[in-house]
N, C-alpha and C positions, 0 to 999 in steps of 0.2 A: 592510517595514511594521511599525510598532511596534502591537500590539494592546492589551497591557496598558499604561495610562497614555496612551493615544492622545490627543494634545493636542485634536483635533476632537471626540472623545468627551467629555473632560473639559469642553470648552466647552459642549457640549450639555447636560450635567448642570447646569452652572452656571445656563445659560438657565431650565432648568425650575425651580431653586431660586428664581429670581428671579421666577417666575410667567410667563415667556415661553414658553409652550408650543409656539407655531408655530415660533418660531426655534429652540428646542430639538429639534423633530422635523425640521426642515430639516437641521440640522447632524448629527442621527442618522442621516438617510437618505445624507447625503454621506460619512458614515464607512462604512456598510454598502455603499454602491456602490463605494467605493475597496476595501474587503475582498474583495467579490465578484470584482472585476476582478483583483486581486493574486493572490488564492487560488484561482482557477478551476481551475488545473491542478496545485496543489501542496498539500502537507500544511500546516494551518494551526495545528495544536497547539504551544504554545510550550514544552511539557515538555521537559526534556533527554533522557529516556528514556520509551519507552511504558510505561503502567501499565495497569492493567486498565480504565480508563475512556477509553483512548486512541480517539479518533474519536466518542466519545459525548459531545458537549460539554454538552448539557443536565444530564446526571448530574454531570459533572465540575464545572462551574460551581455546581451545588447544593451540592456537597461541600466 
């Protein structure tokens, strides 16, 4: 599963920018559900090697 640049998430952002909040939320939840299923038992970090923020997505994304 592609996380960065995921088409479903990009489509959700497009809908939000157009003012279609309901459709944006629907697409975002579809992406999140797919993510939860895909990465239920495996590492989801797209980094090539572990860094000090590995496994701490909130801080990693903020930086």
